[in-house]
C-alpha positions as CSV (number, residue, x, y, z in Angstrom):
1,X,88.5,-114.1,5.1
2,X,86.8,-114.2,8.5
3,X,88.3,-111.6,10.8
4,X,89.9,-112.8,14.0
5,X,88.0,-112.2,17.2
6,X,90.5,-110.4,19.4
7,X,90.0,-109.5,23.0
8,X,88.6,-106.1,23.4
9,X,90.6,-103.6,25.2
10,X,89.1,-101.4,28.2
11,X,87.5,-98.3,27.1
12,X,89.7,-95.1,27.9
13,X,89.2,-91.5,27.6
14,X,91.8,-91.6,24.6
15,X,90.3,-90.6,21.5
16,X,91.7,-92.3,18.5
17,X,93.8,-90.2,16.1
18,X,92.8,-92.4,13.0
19,X,90.7,-95.4,12.2
20,X,91.6,-97.1,8.8
21,X,90.6,-100.7,7.3
22,X,93.4,-103.6,7.5
23,X,95.4,-104.2,4.4
24,X,95.7,-107.9,3.2
25,X,99.0,-108.6,4.6
26,X,97.8,-107.3,8.2
27,X,94.7,-109.6,7.8
28,X,96.9,-112.6,7.3
29,X,99.1,-111.8,10.4
30,X,96.2,-111.2,12.4
31,X,94.8,-114.4,11.4
32,X,98.0,-116.1,12.6
33,X,98.3,-114.4,15.7
34,X,94.6,-115.5,16.5
35,X,95.2,-119.0,15.7
36,X,98.2,-119.1,18.5
37,X,98.1,-115.8,20.7
38,X,101.4,-116.9,22.3
39,X,103.4,-117.5,18.8
40,X,106.1,-115.0,17.7
41,X,106.2,-116.0,14.0
42,X,104.7,-112.7,13.2
43,X,107.7,-110.9,14.8
44,X,110.3,-109.2,12.7
45,X,113.5,-108.9,15.0
46,X,116.3,-106.7,14.3
47,X,119.7,-106.3,15.9
48,X,122.2,-103.6,15.4
49,X,125.8,-102.6,17.0
50,X,125.6,-98.9,17.8
51,X,128.9,-96.9,17.6
52,X,129.3,-93.7,19.3
53,X,128.7,-92.2,22.8
54,X,125.0,-91.9,23.5
55,X,122.7,-91.4,26.4
56,X,119.9,-93.6,27.0
57,X,117.5,-90.6,27.4
58,X,118.4,-89.6,23.8
59,X,117.6,-93.2,22.6
60,X,114.4,-93.2,24.2
61,X,113.7,-89.6,23.0
62,X,114.5,-90.8,19.3
63,X,112.4,-93.7,19.6
64,X,109.3,-91.6,20.8
65,X,109.9,-89.1,18.0
66,X,109.8,-91.8,15.3
67,X,106.5,-93.1,16.9
68,X,105.1,-89.5,16.8
69,X,106.0,-89.2,13.1
70,X,104.9,-92.7,11.9
71,X,101.2,-93.6,12.6
72,X,101.9,-97.5,12.2
73,X,104.3,-97.4,15.3
74,X,101.1,-96.1,17.4
75,X,98.7,-98.7,15.9
76,X,96.7,-101.4,17.6
77,X,94.0,-103.7,16.1
78,X,90.4,-104.5,17.0
79,X,87.5,-106.4,15.3
80,X,84.8,-104.0,13.7
81,X,81.9,-104.3,11.3
82,X,83.2,-106.3,8.3
83,X,86.5,-107.2,9.6
84,X,89.6,-106.0,11.6
85,X,90.5,-102.4,11.5
86,X,93.6,-100.6,12.7
87,X,93.4,-97.6,15.3
88,X,96.2,-95.1,15.7
89,X,96.4,-93.6,19.3
90,X,98.6,-91.8,21.5
91,X,100.9,-94.4,23.5
92,X,104.1,-94.4,25.5
93,X,107.4,-95.7,24.2
94,X,109.6,-97.3,26.6
95,X,113.2,-98.4,26.1
96,X,114.5,-101.5,28.1
97,X,118.0,-100.6,29.3
98,X,120.4,-103.5,30.3
99,X,123.9,-102.8,31.4
100,X,126.2,-105.7,30.6
101,X,129.5,-103.8,30.8
102,X,130.6,-105.9,34.0
103,X,130.5,-109.0,32.1
104,X,133.5,-110.8,30.6
105,X,133.7,-111.0,27.0
106,X,132.4,-114.6,26.6
107,X,129.6,-114.3,29.1
108,X,128.8,-110.8,27.5
109,X,128.1,-112.6,24.0
110,X,126.1,-115.3,25.6
111,X,123.8,-112.9,27.6
112,X,123.4,-110.8,24.3
113,X,122.1,-114.0,22.4
114,X,120.1,-114.8,25.2
115,X,118.3,-111.5,25.6
116,X,117.9,-111.2,21.7
117,X,116.1,-114.5,21.6
118,X,113.9,-113.4,24.4
119,X,113.2,-110.4,22.6
120,X,112.5,-112.0,19.4
121,X,110.4,-114.7,20.5
122,X,108.0,-112.8,23.0
123,X,104.5,-112.6,21.3
124,X,102.6,-109.4,21.0
125,X,99.0,-108.6,21.9
126,X,97.6,-107.0,18.5
127,X,94.9,-105.0,20.7
128,X,97.6,-103.2,22.6
129,X,99.7,-100.4,21.1
130,X,102.6,-100.1,20.4
131,X,103.4,-103.4,18.6
132,X,107.0,-102.8,18.8
133,X,109.5,-102.7,21.5
134,X,113.4,-102.0,21.9
135,X,116.1,-102.8,24.2
136,X,119.4,-101.3,24.7
137,X,122.5,-103.7,26.1
138,X,125.4,-101.6,27.2
139,X,128.8,-103.0,26.6
140,X,130.8,-99.7,27.0
141,X,130.3,-96.2,26.9
142,X,130.9,-95.9,23.2
143,X,129.5,-99.3,22.1
144,X,125.9,-100.7,22.5
145,X,123.6,-103.3,21.0
146,X,120.1,-102.1,20.1
147,X,117.4,-104.8,19.7
148,X,114.2,-103.9,17.9
149,X,111.4,-106.2,17.6
150,X,108.2,-105.3,15.4
151,X,105.0,-107.2,14.8
152,X,104.5,-107.8,11.1
153,X,101.3,-105.7,11.2
154,X,103.2,-102.7,11.8
155,X,106.5,-103.3,9.7
156,X,108.3,-105.0,6.9
157,X,111.6,-105.4,5.8
158,X,111.9,-102.1,3.9
159,X,110.2,-100.3,7.0
160,X,113.4,-101.6,9.0
161,X,115.6,-99.8,6.7
162,X,113.5,-96.6,6.9
163,X,113.3,-96.9,10.7
164,X,117.2,-97.5,11.1
165,X,118.0,-94.5,8.9
166,X,115.7,-92.1,10.6
167,X,116.7,-93.4,14.1
168,X,120.4,-92.9,13.4
169,X,119.7,-89.1,12.1
170,X,117.4,-88.2,14.8
171,X,119.7,-89.7,17.3
172,X,122.7,-87.7,16.2
173,X,120.8,-84.5,16.1
174,X,119.6,-85.1,19.6
175,X,123.0,-85.7,21.0
176,X,124.4,-82.7,19.2
177,X,121.5,-80.7,20.9
178,X,119.9,-79.8,17.7
179,X,116.2,-80.4,16.4
180,X,116.0,-83.4,14.1
181,X,115.5,-82.3,10.3
182,X,113.5,-85.2,8.7
183,X,111.3,-84.5,5.7
184,X,108.0,-84.3,6.3
185,X,105.8,-87.3,5.4
186,X,103.3,-87.1,2.5
187,X,101.6,-90.4,3.2
188,X,101.0,-92.4,6.4
189,X,100.4,-96.2,6.4
190,X,96.7,-95.5,6.8
191,X,96.6,-93.9,3.5
192,X,98.0,-96.8,1.7
193,X,95.3,-99.1,3.4
194,X,92.6,-97.1,2.0
195,X,94.2,-97.0,-1.3
196,X,94.3,-100.8,-1.4
197,X,90.7,-101.0,-0.2
198,X,89.7,-99.0,-3.2
199,X,92.0,-100.7,-5.7
200,X,90.7,-104.2,-4.7
201,X,87.0,-102.9,-4.7
202,X,87.5,-102.0,-8.2
203,X,88.1,-103.9,-11.6
204,X,91.9,-102.8,-11.8
205,X,93.2,-106.1,-10.9
206,X,90.7,-108.3,-12.7
207,X,93.3,-109.3,-15.2
208,X,95.8,-110.1,-12.3
209,X,93.1,-112.5,-10.8
210,X,92.7,-114.2,-14.3
211,X,96.6,-114.5,-14.6
212,X,96.9,-116.2,-11.1
213,X,93.9,-118.4,-11.6
214,X,95.6,-119.8,-14.7
215,X,99.1,-119.9,-13.5
216,X,98.2,-121.7,-10.2
217,X,95.9,-124.0,-11.7
218,X,96.4,-127.7,-10.1
219,X,99.3,-126.4,-8.0
220,X,100.4,-128.6,-5.1
221,X,103.0,-128.1,-2.4
222,X,106.3,-129.7,-2.6
223,X,107.0,-133.1,-1.4
224,X,110.3,-132.6,0.7
225,X,109.9,-136.0,2.8
226,X,113.5,-136.6,2.0
227,X,114.5,-133.6,4.4
228,X,111.8,-133.7,6.8
229,X,111.1,-135.0,10.2
230,X,107.6,-136.5,11.1
231,X,105.4,-133.2,11.5
232,X,104.7,-131.8,15.0
233,X,101.5,-130.2,14.8
234,X,101.6,-126.4,15.7
235,X,105.3,-125.8,16.3
236,X,107.0,-123.2,14.4
237,X,110.4,-122.8,16.4
238,X,113.0,-121.8,14.2
239,X,117.0,-122.0,13.6
240,X,119.1,-120.2,11.0
241,X,122.1,-121.9,9.4
242,X,124.5,-120.0,7.2
243,X,127.6,-120.0,5.0
244,X,129.8,-117.1,4.0
245,X,130.5,-116.7,0.3
246,X,134.1,-115.6,-0.6
247,X,134.0,-112.0,-2.1
248,X,135.9,-113.1,-5.2
249,X,132.9,-115.5,-5.8
250,X,130.4,-112.5,-5.6
251,X,132.6,-110.3,-7.7
252,X,132.5,-113.0,-10.3
253,X,128.8,-113.6,-10.1
254,X,128.1,-109.7,-10.5
255,X,130.4,-110.0,-13.8
256,X,128.6,-113.0,-15.2
257,X,125.1,-111.3,-14.4
258,X,126.5,-108.0,-16.3
259,X,127.5,-110.2,-19.2
260,X,124.4,-112.3,-19.5
261,X,121.9,-109.8,-18.3
262,X,120.8,-111.5,-14.9
263,X,120.5,-110.1,-11.5
264,X,121.9,-111.7,-8.5
265,X,118.3,-112.6,-7.5
266,X,117.9,-114.4,-10.6
267,X,121.3,-116.3,-10.4
268,X,120.6,-117.1,-6.8
269,X,117.1,-118.4,-7.4
270,X,118.1,-120.4,-10.2
271,X,121.2,-122.1,-8.4
272,X,119.0,-122.6,-5.3
273,X,116.1,-124.3,-7.5
274,X,118.8,-126.5,-9.2
275,X,120.0,-127.8,-5.9
276,X,116.4,-128.3,-4.6
277,X,115.2,-130.2,-7.6
278,X,118.3,-132.5,-7.5
279,X,117.8,-133.1,-3.8
280,X,114.2,-134.0,-3.8
281,X,114.0,-135.2,-7.6
282,X,111.2,-132.7,-8.0
283,X,109.7,-132.2,-11.5
284,X,107.9,-129.0,-10.0
285,X,109.2,-126.3,-7.7
286,X,106.8,-124.0,-5.8
287,X,108.8,-121.4,-4.4
288,X,107.5,-118.1,-2.8
289,X,109.3,-114.6,-2.5
290,X,108.4,-111.2,-1.6
291,X,108.0,-108.1,-3.6
292,X,108.3,-104.7,-1.9
293,X,104.9,-102.8,-3.0
294,X,106.6,-99.3,-3.0
295,X,106.2,-98.4,-6.7
296,X,105.1,-94.9,-5.7
297,X,107.9,-92.8,-4.6
298,X,105.8,-91.3,-1.8
299,X,105.6,-94.7,-0.1
300,X,109.5,-95.0,0.3
301,X,109.4,-93.3,3.4
302,X,106.4,-94.9,5.0
303,X,106.8,-97.4,7.9
304,X,104.3,-100.4,7.4
305,X,103.9,-103.6,5.8
306,X,103.5,-103.3,1.9
307,X,105.4,-106.6,0.8
308,X,103.3,-108.9,-0.9
309,X,104.1,-112.7,-1.8
310,X,104.0,-113.9,-5.4
311,X,104.6,-117.6,-6.3
312,X,107.3,-118.8,-8.5
313,X,106.1,-122.0,-10.2
314,X,109.2,-123.6,-11.7
315,X,109.6,-126.3,-14.2
316,X,112.2,-128.3,-12.6
317,X,112.9,-130.6,-15.7
318,X,114.6,-127.9,-17.2
319,X,117.1,-127.7,-14.5
320,X,120.0,-129.8,-16.4
321,X,120.3,-127.1,-19.1
322,X,121.4,-124.4,-16.6
323,X,121.0,-121.3,-19.0
324,X,117.8,-122.4,-20.3
325,X,116.7,-123.0,-16.8
326,X,118.0,-119.5,-15.8
327,X,115.9,-118.0,-18.6
328,X,112.9,-119.7,-17.3
329,X,113.2,-118.6,-13.9
330,X,114.0,-115.1,-15.1
331,X,110.7,-115.1,-17.2
332,X,108.6,-116.6,-14.3
333,X,109.8,-114.1,-12.1
334,X,109.2,-111.3,-14.7
335,X,105.6,-112.6,-15.1
336,X,104.8,-112.7,-11.3
337,X,106.3,-108.9,-10.7
338,X,104.0,-107.7,-13.4
339,X,101.1,-109.4,-11.5
340,X,102.2,-108.2,-8.0
341,X,99.4,-106.2,-7.1
342,X,96.9,-109.0,-6.0
343,X,97.1,-110.0,-2.5
344,X,98.6,-113.6,-1.7
345,X,95.5,-114.8,-0.3
346,X,93.7,-114.5,-3.4
347,X,96.7,-116.1,-5.4
348,X,96.2,-119.3,-3.3
349,X,92.5,-119.2,-2.8
350,X,91.8,-121.8,-5.6
351,X,94.7,-124.1,-5.1
352,X,95.6,-126.8,-2.8
353,X,98.2,-124.5,-1.1
354,X,95.3,-123.0,0.8
355,X,94.5,-126.2,2.5
356,X,97.8,-126.7,4.3
357,X,97.1,-126.1,8.1
358,X,100.7,-126.8,9.1
359,X,102.1,-124.0,6.6
360,X,101.1,-120.6,7.4
361,X,101.4,-119.3,3.8
362,X,100.6,-122.8,2.3
363,X,104.0,-123.4,0.6
364,X,107.2,-124.8,2.2
365,X,109.9,-122.9,0.4
366,X,110.7,-119.2,0.5
367,X,113.4,-117.2,-1.1
368,X,114.7,-113.7,-0.6
369,X,117.6,-111.4,-1.5
370,X,118.4,-108.1,0.0
371,X,121.3,-106.0,1.5
372,X,121.0,-105.8,5.3
373,X,119.8,-102.3,5.4
374,X,117.5,-102.4,2.4
375,X,117.2,-98.6,1.2
376,X,120.7,-97.6,2.0
377,X,123.8,-97.6,-0.2
378,X,126.2,-98.7,2.7
379,X,125.6,-102.4,3.1
380,X,125.0,-103.3,6.7
381,X,126.0,-100.0,8.0
382,X,124.2,-96.6,8.6
383,X,126.0,-93.4,9.6
384,X,125.0,-90.0,10.9
385,X,127.5,-87.6,12.2
386,X,129.2,-89.5,15.0
387,X,126.4,-92.3,15.3
388,X,127.0,-95.3,13.3
389,X,124.2,-98.3,13.2
390,X,125.9,-101.6,12.2
391,X,123.5,-104.4,11.0
392,X,124.2,-107.8,12.7
393,X,122.7,-111.4,12.1
394,X,119.3,-111.5,14.0
395,X,118.0,-114.7,15.9
396,X,115.1,-116.5,14.7
397,X,111.6,-115.3,16.1
398,X,110.0,-118.5,14.7
399,X,109.4,-120.0,11.3
400,X,106.8,-118.6,8.8
401,X,108.1,-121.0,6.2
402,X,109.5,-124.4,6.8
403,X,112.6,-123.4,4.6
404,X,113.4,-119.7,4.1
405,X,116.2,-119.3,2.1
406,X,117.8,-115.9,1.7
407,X,121.0,-114.1,0.4
408,X,122.2,-111.0,2.5
409,X,124.9,-108.4,1.9
410,X,126.6,-107.2,5.0
411,X,129.8,-105.5,5.7
412,X,131.6,-108.3,6.0
413,X,130.4,-110.0,2.7
414,X,127.5,-111.9,1.3
415,X,126.0,-115.0,3.4
416,X,123.6,-117.5,2.0
417,X,121.3,-118.7,4.7
418,X,118.3,-120.8,5.7
419,X,115.8,-120.4,8.6
420,X,114.1,-123.7,9.1
421,X,111.5,-125.1,11.5
422,X,113.5,-127.0,13.7
423,X,110.3,-129.1,14.6
424,X,109.9,-130.4,11.0
425,X,113.5,-130.4,9.5
426,X,116.8,-131.9,10.5
427,X,119.8,-129.4,10.8
428,X,122.2,-131.8,9.1
429,X,119.7,-132.2,5.9
430,X,119.5,-128.3,5.9
431,X,123.2,-127.8,6.1
432,X,123.4,-130.2,3.0
433,X,120.9,-128.0,1.0
434,X,122.9,-124.9,1.7
435,X,126.1,-126.6,0.6
436,X,124.5,-128.0,-2.6
437,X,123.3,-124.3,-3.4
438,X,127.0,-123.0,-2.6
439,X,128.3,-125.5,-5.0
440,X,125.8,-124.5,-7.8
441,X,126.8,-120.8,-7.3
442,X,130.4,-121.7,-7.4
443,X,129.9,-124.0,-10.7
444,X,128.7,-120.9,-12.3
445,X,132.5,-119.3,-11.8
446,X,134.1,-122.7,-12.8
447,X,131.5,-124.9,-14.6
448,X,132.1,-128.8,-14.3
449,X,131.8,-130.8,-17.3
450,X,128.6,-132.5,-15.8
451,X,126.9,-129.2,-16.2
452,X,125.0,-130.2,-19.7
453,X,124.8,-127.1,-22.0
454,X,126.5,-124.8,-19.5
455,X,128.8,-122.6,-21.5
456,X,131.8,-121.5,-19.7
457,X,132.3,-117.8,-19.2
458,X,135.6,-116.4,-19.9
459,X,136.2,-113.7,-16.9
460,X,139.7,-114.2,-15.8
461,X,141.1,-111.5,-18.1
462,X,138.2,-109.1,-16.9
463,X,139.1,-109.7,-13.3
464,X,142.8,-109.0,-13.8
465,X,141.6,-105.6,-12.5
466,X,139.2,-104.6,-9.8
467,X,135.8,-105.2,-11.0
468,X,134.7,-101.7,-10.1
469,X,137.0,-100.2,-12.9
470,X,136.2,-103.0,-15.7
471,X,134.7,-101.5,-18.6
472,X,130.9,-102.0,-18.7
473,X,129.5,-104.2,-21.3
474,X,126.5,-103.8,-23.3
475,X,123.4,-105.2,-21.9
476,X,121.8,-108.1,-23.7
477,X,117.9,-107.8,-24.4
478,X,115.5,-110.5,-23.4
479,X,114.0,-110.4,-26.9
480,X,113.8,-108.4,-30.1
481,X,111.6,-105.4,-29.9
482,X,112.7,-103.3,-33.2
483,X,113.0,-103.7,-36.8
484,X,115.4,-101.2,-38.5
485,X,113.9,-99.4,-41.6
486,X,116.8,-97.5,-43.5
487,X,114.9,-94.2,-44.5
488,X,118.2,-93.2,-46.0
489,X,121.1,-95.7,-46.1
490,X,123.9,-94.0,-47.8
491,X,126.3,-91.3,-46.5
492,X,129.7,-90.5,-44.9
493,X,128.6,-88.7,-42.1
494,X,127.7,-90.0,-38.7
495,X,124.0,-91.6,-38.8
496,X,120.8,-90.7,-37.2
497,X,118.9,-93.4,-35.5
498,X,115.1,-92.8,-34.8
499,X,113.4,-94.9,-32.2
500,X,109.7,-95.0,-33.3
501,X,106.4,-97.0,-33.1
502,X,105.6,-96.4,-36.7
503,X,106.9,-94.2,-39.5
504,X,106.9,-90.6,-38.4
505,X,110.3,-89.2,-39.1
506,X,110.5,-88.8,-43.2
507,X,109.6,-85.1,-43.1
508,X,112.8,-84.5,-40.7
509,X,115.1,-87.5,-42.5
510,X,114.5,-85.9,-46.0
511,X,115.9,-82.6,-44.5
512,X,118.8,-83.8,-42.2
513,X,120.1,-87.0,-44.3
514,X,122.4,-85.0,-46.8
515,X,125.2,-87.6,-47.0
516,X,123.9,-88.9,-43.7
517,X,122.2,-92.3,-43.1
518,X,118.6,-92.2,-41.2
519,X,117.7,-95.5,-39.8
520,X,114.2,-95.6,-38.2
521,X,114.3,-98.3,-35.6
522,X,110.4,-99.4,-35.6
523,X,108.3,-101.2,-33.0
524,X,106.4,-103.6,-35.4
525,X,102.8,-102.9,-35.6
526,X,102.0,-106.6,-35.1
527,X,104.4,-107.1,-32.1
528,X,103.0,-109.3,-29.2
529,X,103.2,-107.6,-26.0
530,X,105.0,-109.7,-23.5
531,X,104.1,-109.4,-19.8
532,X,105.5,-106.2,-18.3
533,X,108.7,-106.7,-16.4
534,X,110.2,-104.2,-13.7
535,X,113.0,-103.1,-15.9
536,X,111.1,-103.0,-19.1
537,X,112.7,-99.6,-20.5
538,X,116.1,-100.6,-19.9
539,X,115.4,-104.2,-21.7
540,X,113.8,-102.4,-24.8
541,X,116.6,-100.0,-25.1
542,X,119.1,-102.7,-24.8
543,X,117.6,-104.0,-28.2
544,X,117.8,-100.6,-29.7
545,X,121.5,-100.4,-28.5
546,X,122.2,-103.9,-30.1
547,X,120.8,-103.0,-33.5
548,X,122.7,-99.6,-33.5
549,X,126.1,-101.1,-32.6
550,X,125.3,-103.9,-35.4
551,X,125.2,-101.0,-37.9
552,X,128.1,-99.0,-36.4
553,X,130.1,-100.7,-33.8
554,X,132.0,-97.5,-32.9
555,X,130.0,-94.5,-33.6
556,X,129.5,-91.6,-33.3
557,X,125.7,-91.4,-34.0
558,X,122.6,-89.4,-33.1
559,X,119.3,-90.5,-31.5
560,X,116.0,-88.9,-31.8
561,X,112.5,-89.9,-30.4
562,X,109.1,-88.7,-29.9
563,X,106.7,-89.0,-26.9
564,X,106.9,-91.8,-24.4
565,X,109.6,-93.6,-26.4
566,X,112.0,-90.8,-25.7
567,X,112.5,-92.3,-22.4
568,X,113.6,-95.6,-24.2
569,X,116.0,-93.2,-26.5
570,X,117.4,-91.7,-23.1
571,X,118.1,-95.2,-21.8
572,X,119.5,-96.4,-25.1
573,X,121.9,-93.4,-25.0
574,X,122.7,-94.1,-21.4
575,X,123.6,-97.8,-22.1
576,X,125.8,-96.8,-25.2
577,X,127.6,-94.3,-23.1
578,X,128.3,-97.1,-20.7
579,X,129.6,-99.0,-23.3
580,X,131.9,-96.5,-24.7
581,X,130.0,-95.4,-27.8
582,X,129.0,-91.8,-26.8
583,X,126.2,-90.3,-28.8
584,X,127.2,-86.6,-29.3
585,X,123.4,-85.5,-28.9
586,X,120.2,-87.0,-28.1
587,X,117.1,-85.2,-29.5
588,X,113.8,-85.7,-28.0
589,X,110.6,-84.4,-29.2
590,X,107.6,-83.5,-26.6
591,X,108.8,-86.2,-24.2
592,X,107.8,-86.2,-20.6
593,X,110.9,-87.4,-18.4
594,X,110.2,-90.8,-16.4
595,X,109.5,-89.6,-12.6
596,X,108.9,-86.0,-13.2
597,X,105.0,-86.1,-12.4
598,X,105.4,-89.0,-10.1
599,X,108.2,-87.1,-7.9
600,X,105.5,-84.4,-7.3
601,X,103.8,-84.1,-4.1
602,X,100.5,-85.9,-3.8
603,X,98.8,-82.4,-4.0
604,X,100.7,-81.2,-6.9
605,X,99.7,-84.3,-8.9
606,X,96.2,-83.7,-8.2
607,X,96.4,-80.0,-9.2
608,X,97.7,-81.4,-12.5
609,X,95.1,-83.8,-13.0
610,X,92.4,-81.2,-12.4
611,X,94.0,-79.0,-15.1
612,X,94.6,-81.8,-17.6
613,X,91.7,-84.2,-17.5
614,X,88.1,-84.3,-17.9
615,X,86.6,-84.5,-14.5
616,X,84.1,-87.0,-15.9
617,X,86.8,-89.6,-16.3
618,X,87.2,-92.3,-13.6
619,X,88.5,-91.0,-10.4
620,X,90.2,-94.2,-9.3
621,X,92.6,-93.9,-12.5
622,X,93.3,-90.2,-12.0
623,X,94.4,-91.2,-8.4
624,X,96.4,-94.0,-9.6
625,X,94.1,-96.3,-7.8
626,X,93.1,-98.0,-11.0
627,X,95.8,-99.1,-13.6
628,X,94.2,-98.3,-17.1
629,X,93.1,-101.5,-18.9
630,X,93.5,-102.1,-22.6
631,X,90.3,-102.4,-24.4
632,X,90.6,-105.7,-26.8
633,X,89.0,-103.7,-29.5
634,X,91.3,-100.9,-29.3
635,X,93.8,-100.6,-32.2
636,X,97.0,-102.2,-31.6
637,X,98.8,-99.0,-31.9
638,X,97.1,-97.6,-28.9
639,X,97.9,-100.8,-26.9
640,X,101.6,-100.5,-27.6
641,X,101.4,-96.8,-26.4
642,X,99.4,-98.0,-22.9
643,X,102.1,-100.7,-22.5
644,X,105.0,-98.2,-22.9
645,X,103.2,-95.6,-20.6
646,X,103.2,-98.1,-17.8
647,X,106.6,-99.3,-18.4
648,X,107.8,-95.8,-18.1
649,X,106.1,-95.4,-14.7
650,X,108.5,-98.1,-13.7
651,X,111.5,-96.5,-14.9
652,X,113.6,-94.2,-12.8
653,X,116.6,-93.0,-15.0
654,X,119.9,-92.5,-13.8
655,X,121.7,-89.0,-14.4
656,X,122.5,-89.0,-18.1
657,X,126.0,-87.4,-18.8
658,X,125.6,-86.6,-22.5
659,X,123.9,-83.6,-24.3
660,X,120.3,-83.3,-25.0
661,X,118.3,-81.0,-27.3
662,X,114.9,-81.0,-26.3
663,X,111.9,-79.7,-28.7
664,X,108.4,-78.9,-26.9
665,X,105.2,-78.1,-28.4
666,X,104.4,-74.3,-28.0
667,X,100.9,-75.2,-27.0
668,X,102.4,-76.9,-24.0
669,X,101.3,-75.4,-20.7
670,X,103.7,-73.4,-18.5
671,X,103.8,-72.7,-14.9
672,X,104.9,-74.1,-11.6
673,X,103.5,-77.5,-12.4
674,X,104.9,-77.6,-15.8
675,X,108.6,-77.5,-16.1
676,X,109.5,-76.0,-19.6
677,X,112.1,-78.7,-19.9
678,X,109.2,-81.5,-19.1
679,X,111.8,-82.7,-16.2
680,X,114.7,-83.3,-18.2
681,X,116.6,-80.6,-16.2
682,X,116.6,-83.1,-13.3
683,X,118.2,-86.0,-15.3
684,X,120.7,-84.2,-17.9
685,X,124.0,-83.5,-16.6
686,X,125.5,-82.5,-19.8
687,X,124.1,-79.4,-21.9
688,X,120.4,-79.1,-22.2
689,X,118.7,-76.8,-24.9
690,X,115.0,-76.5,-25.1
691,X,113.3,-75.3,-28.1
692,X,109.5,-74.3,-28.7
693,X,108.1,-75.7,-32.0
694,X,104.9,-74.2,-33.2
695,X,101.9,-76.8,-33.0
696,X,100.4,-79.4,-30.6
697,X,101.9,-82.6,-29.6
698,X,100.4,-84.5,-32.4
699,X,101.3,-82.3,-35.1
700,X,105.1,-81.9,-33.8
701,X,106.3,-84.0,-36.6
702,X,104.2,-82.3,-39.6
703,X,106.1,-80.2,-42.3
704,X,106.2,-76.8,-40.6
705,X,107.4,-78.3,-37.1
706,X,109.7,-80.9,-38.9
707,X,111.6,-77.9,-40.8
708,X,112.3,-76.0,-37.6
709,X,113.7,-79.1,-35.7
710,X,115.6,-80.1,-38.7
711,X,117.4,-76.9,-38.8
712,X,118.3,-77.1,-35.0
713,X,119.3,-80.6,-35.6
714,X,121.7,-79.7,-38.6
715,X,123.4,-76.9,-36.7
716,X,123.8,-79.1,-33.7
717,X,125.5,-81.8,-35.8
718,X,127.6,-79.7,-37.9
719,X,129.0,-78.3,-34.7
720,X,129.6,-81.4,-33.1
721,X,131.5,-82.6,-36.5
722,X,133.2,-79.0,-36.6
723,X,131.5,-78.1,-39.9
724,X,130.3,-74.9,-38.7
725,X,127.2,-72.7,-39.8
726,X,125.2,-69.9,-38.9
727,X,123.1,-71.0,-35.7
728,X,119.5,-71.0,-35.6
729,X,117.3,-68.7,-33.3
730,X,118.2,-68.9,-29.8
731,X,115.8,-71.3,-27.6
């Protein structure tokens, strides 16, 4: 992409703090701004009601502290050799103060909307920092409206949540006369920019390039002439239309999603796509959506645009069969998320979407779903001490997408909305599309006879009591992963289930299966590896739980697993707990807990790498700049292991309420960087016992080690079943 030619700023004596390359999403928005310097379509506008007595000086000081903390809030852009670059420097943060306390209520609301629209629709100059602004509208001593507008080159939706949370905490401390206590940031956005530059310069995304090239072959934009005005070239004025959904409908949709294994995003996207395909008589739908791009925990507190756009190319001819279409939407979404690192510009480079001058992103329809404040559990509200920030609907800053549909959960409930280009679409036609979408969502609760092959979900009995107290149901896997092999099938005592890749457990099974079934759930050696989905571990575990419940619907039963599949065993046990079948004990063999290494500081992860890795290995891979690729000549067993390791990196287990016995190789390293429990102490809420077993990782299931493991297992199971024997040696 040719870098935009921004006006050069006058040279000053200010020395830049930091210079970094631009990320792909920054380049996209810089190009859009260069096309039309007066346009505000790259603005991210937010509006909050702030409750609590605050002083204007404290608000301005809190904003300045956040700017000092986050380099992106002190960034400007200029053209350099080879492309645009971002420059971090000192700049002054000024708060606009507007007192509206003397206005009557009706005029107050009108003036707030007028000022909010003005703030949202005033363009930024990317050559001048800061690329964000804030205004405080005073209504009373204890209630104000805070307007914050960012340029999309320095913040995205997730960043807004980080900003709101840190601003509230900082303001509360300042009002109480104490110093803010925010954790130190280990990464800044410039670090992320350099990471992406290294990633795209390596061969780590070649597989994604091949996937998207094949996936988007011959893709063309939707023909939505039925709801479109004659185009007015270059105009991107926007308006937002919304409908509030009844809370009972949301509760029922959540319940249906749990029963059938669908997220609210999948249900919302399926219903929207069904409504659009009928309205436009479309055979294919091209719908964009955004992914956060914050897989590394270190990125969660960074302010800056990391979101990427992926394309859902849907076969609308499947829409009449609702659940069949829903499965198709879920699969397409999972595949897109498994290939989310490639920048959007590369995704559409070889398609007709890249030749749409009137559409900034080359496609017309976008869909997103989120809570109002993305990274907080309090939907629409953030509180710190006496200060509360309540999210309220924002005004349109201009339309990036001609039709941007979204579902947002706020304090007052869930809304379905559409921000649309008023110069290209009629408001009445957009209202009709929103209503059609609402009817599709409602039809999931009370399916009409016209919905072909749409089985009715009986939920009335479950809704007789509040949804929050409804007993959770066992998750349904998306496909079959395991085949059961009964190493020992007879016995009256509770069974043991091993979760494995291939037969490893016979040395243990023959020692513990005295009047006790021992079933090995094996991942078939010839299994096809499906595209990796975000909740792969949960999905794999759901199949293991299904097979266990099929063998014994009630329990109790024990689980055992080795190496990376131990995380699948943990998740299986968690799902069984949630369904009411509680495994007395989970046995894990030399298994690293998911998130343990990823949760370390950047420095500690590097030190572990130096101590564990041959320095001649690929440095990019060690720094997580390059995803390990699967050699096609590699044996299938190792391909499966690589697949499971990548799935584990995406898995963040919830606290496990049961008991765990952990067997670790006695050759494993010890020290500050090597928890004796391999990180399980951070997850297990029940009793956690750790035993050292002689041998190395690959020999922990050989005869000598298996005998020790079996001895501890027998004592643990006998104790749980109140058949006491002399305990083995202490851990």
